N, C-alpha and C positions, 0 to 999 in steps of 0.2 A: 492579458498578462502575458509579459516575455518570458522568452525561454530561462533568462537568468532568474527572474524572479520566481517562476514556477520551480526552477532547482533547487533556491534558497528555501522555498516553503517547504518542498521534498526534504530537504537535509534536515531544516527544523523540526519537521514531524519526526523524522528519524532519530532525531537525538532526542526528544521527548518519550516516544512510544518506545525505546529502546531501554527506558527506566522501569517500565511496567513489568511485573512477574508474571512469567508464563505458567498459567496452571496446568497446561497440559502434559501428559506424560512425555517423557524425554525420548523414549525408545520410538514414538510414534509421530515425531514433530518432523514433516518435510519442509515446511517455509517458517521462517523467521515471524512471531509474532508482529514485530514492528512492521514488517513487508505487507502482511495481510492487513493490518489497520489501515496502512497508508493508499493501499489499492482499494480498501473500501470506499475510505472517505473521498479520495479523488474521483472514483467511477461514480458516485452518489451526485458529486457536484457535475458532473459531465452527463448527468441524466439518468442513470442506471436506476432500475426499478426492482431488481431483484438480484439473486445469486447469479445465475447464467450471465445476467448483464457486467457485473463485477468481473467474473471469469473473462469474459469477451474482452472487457475495457484492458486488464493486466496482461493477456495475452498480444492485444493489438499494440499496446505501450511497452512492450518487453524490453526492447533495446533502448527506447530513453529511460526507464525504470532500474534498468540495469547499471 
């Protein structure tokens, strides 16, 4: 997948996920729900096996995801 295609996919997912109502308490939110969902999906596609792998993926791709 090219960078342009990956960026387009990420933007489309952000558009779709931003429409999902966030059930979390507003005062305790640190990250956007859409961001969490995108990182979770992309990290699983990349081979993540658990939460720690997802966190590592998000941190390692921080600049690109930003």
